[in-house]
C-alpha positions in Angstrom: -37.6 -22.6 4.8 -36.3 -22.2 8.3 -37.5 -19.3 10.5 -33.8 -18.5 10.8 -33.3 -18.2 7.1 -32.1 -14.7 6.2 -34.3 -12.9 3.6 -37.4 -14.9 4.3 -40.5 -12.6 4.0 -43.1 -12.4 6.7 -45.7 -15.0 7.1 -48.9 -14.2 5.1 -50.8 -15.0 8.3 -48.9 -12.3 10.2 -49.3 -9.9 7.3 -53.0 -10.5 7.3 -53.7 -9.9 11.0 -51.0 -7.5 12.1 -53.0 -4.5 11.1 -55.2 -5.4 14.1 -52.4 -4.8 16.5 -53.0 -1.6 18.4 -50.3 0.9 19.5 -48.0 -0.5 22.1 -45.1 -2.9 22.3 -45.1 -6.1 20.1 -43.3 -9.2 21.2 -41.8 -11.6 18.6 -41.3 -14.8 20.5 -38.5 -17.0 19.2 -37.7 -14.2 16.7 -34.9 -16.2 14.9 -33.7 -14.2 11.9 -36.1 -11.4 12.6 -38.3 -11.5 9.6 -41.3 -10.3 11.6 -39.3 -7.8 13.7 -38.1 -6.1 10.5 -41.5 -6.2 8.9 -43.2 -4.7 12.0 -40.5 -2.2 12.5 -41.1 -0.9 9.0 -44.7 -0.3 10.1 -43.8 1.8 13.1 -44.2 -0.7 15.9 -42.1 -0.7 19.1 -40.6 -4.2 19.2 -39.3 -6.8 21.7 -37.6 -9.8 20.2 -36.6 -12.8 22.3 -34.7 -15.9 21.3 -32.0 -18.2 22.7 -29.7 -17.0 19.9 -29.8 -13.4 18.7 -27.2 -13.8 16.0 -29.9 -13.5 13.3 -31.0 -10.1 14.6 -27.6 -8.7 15.7 -28.0 -6.0 13.0 -31.1 -4.7 14.9 -29.1 -3.7 18.0 -29.4 0.1 18.3 -32.5 0.2 16.1 -34.9 0.7 19.1 -35.9 -2.9 19.2 -35.4 -4.5 22.6 -33.6 -7.8 22.1 -33.6 -10.4 24.8 -31.4 -13.5 24.7 -33.0 -16.3 26.7 -33.4 -20.1 26.6 -37.1 -20.4 26.8 -36.9 -24.1 27.2 -34.2 -24.4 29.9 -36.5 -24.4 32.9 -35.8 -20.8 34.0 -38.6 -18.5 35.0 -40.6 -16.7 32.2 -38.2 -13.9 31.4 -40.8 -11.3 30.7 -42.5 -11.4 34.1 -45.9 -9.7 34.1 -45.2 -7.6 31.0 -48.2 -7.2 28.6 -48.0 -6.6 24.8 -50.3 -5.0 22.2 -49.3 -7.9 19.9 -47.5 -11.2 20.3 -46.2 -13.0 17.2 -45.1 -16.6 17.4 -44.2 -18.5 14.2 -42.6 -21.9 13.6 -42.1 -22.5 17.3 -43.8 -24.6 20.0 -42.9 -25.1 23.6 -46.2 -26.0 25.4 -45.1 -24.8 28.9 -45.0 -21.3 27.4 -48.6 -21.3 26.1 -50.2 -19.9 29.3 -47.5 -17.2 29.5 -48.0 -16.2 25.9 -51.8 -16.0 26.2 -51.5 -14.0 29.5 -49.0 -11.6 27.9 -51.6 -10.2 25.5 -52.7 -6.8 26.8 -56.4 -5.7 26.8 -57.2 -4.9 23.2 -54.1 -6.7 22.1 -53.7 -9.5 19.5 -52.0 -12.9 19.4 -50.9 -14.1 16.0 -49.5 -17.7 16.3 -48.6 -20.1 13.5 -46.7 -23.3 13.7 -46.5 -26.9 12.6 -49.2 -29.5 13.5 -49.6 -33.2 13.6 -49.4 -34.6 10.1 -46.3 -32.5 9.3 -44.1 -35.5 10.0 -44.9 -36.9 6.5 -43.1 -33.8 5.0 -40.0 -33.9 7.2 -39.0 -31.8 10.2 -40.3 -31.0 12.6 -41.7 -34.6 13.0 -41.4 -35.0 16.8 -45.0 -34.9 18.2 -43.6 -32.8 21.1 -43.2 -30.0 18.5 -46.5 -30.5 16.6 -49.8 -29.0 17.6 -52.7 -31.4 18.1 -55.9 -30.6 16.4 -57.6 -27.6 18.1 -54.7 -27.1 20.5 -54.3 -23.3 19.8 -58.1 -23.0 20.3 -57.9 -24.7 23.6 -54.9 -22.5 24.6 -56.9 -19.3 24.2 -60.3 -20.6 25.3 -61.9 -18.4 27.9 -59.0 -15.8 27.7 -59.0 -14.4 24.1 -61.6 -14.0 21.4 -60.8 -15.9 18.2 -60.6 -13.8 15.1 -59.6 -16.6 12.8 -58.3 -20.2 13.1 -57.1 -22.8 10.6 -55.6 -26.2 10.7 -54.5 -27.1 7.2 -51.9 -28.4 4.8 -50.0 -25.7 2.8 -47.8 -26.1 -0.2 -45.6 -23.0 0.1 -43.0 -22.1 1.0 -42.8 -25.9 1.3 -45.4 -28.6 2.0 -46.3 -28.6 5.6 -49.3 -29.1 8.0 -49.8 -26.0 10.1 -52.2 -24.5 12.6 -52.6 -20.8 13.0 -54.8 -18.5 15.1 -55.4 -14.8 15.4 -57.0 -14.0 18.7 -57.8 -10.7 20.6 -57.9 -9.8 24.3 -61.2 -8.0 23.8 -62.8 -6.0 26.5 -66.1 -6.7 24.7 -65.8 -10.2 23.0 -68.6 -9.3 20.7 -66.5 -6.5 19.3 -64.2 -8.9 17.4 
């Protein structure tokens, strides 16, 4: 199931950890068809969606969501500057040069919820290019020293289709023992 597929429900990982997102804007990075934008909007969050193609979320124009069309992989400067977010959601997307920007974009008290494909997924089909597959522990390394890990897994799932994924929920805690 593609992240651009209309009608796809939210990721169970996002559903599980999104209640930890405090008040404030939430960024859906590489928002695709907007499944997480729509789900979070229904829960009263202020939203920012960014993708290189906003056709999948065109119906959300005028809804209060800020939609930004940007090619995140084209070499241009990070389009969000110094903005910070109460929550950042990333699913089924990996562009390693963005990892420092993503982690730095989590506001104090904010939550990062990230889930994408990992090495081993190539045996199930796409993505199969190692450039787009997380290495073991890579998300842990990306947040180390910056965010407190709430939960992390690297595993094979069977639904919605067989895949090897890695996901993390991490918090920018003022007091790391409070997680």
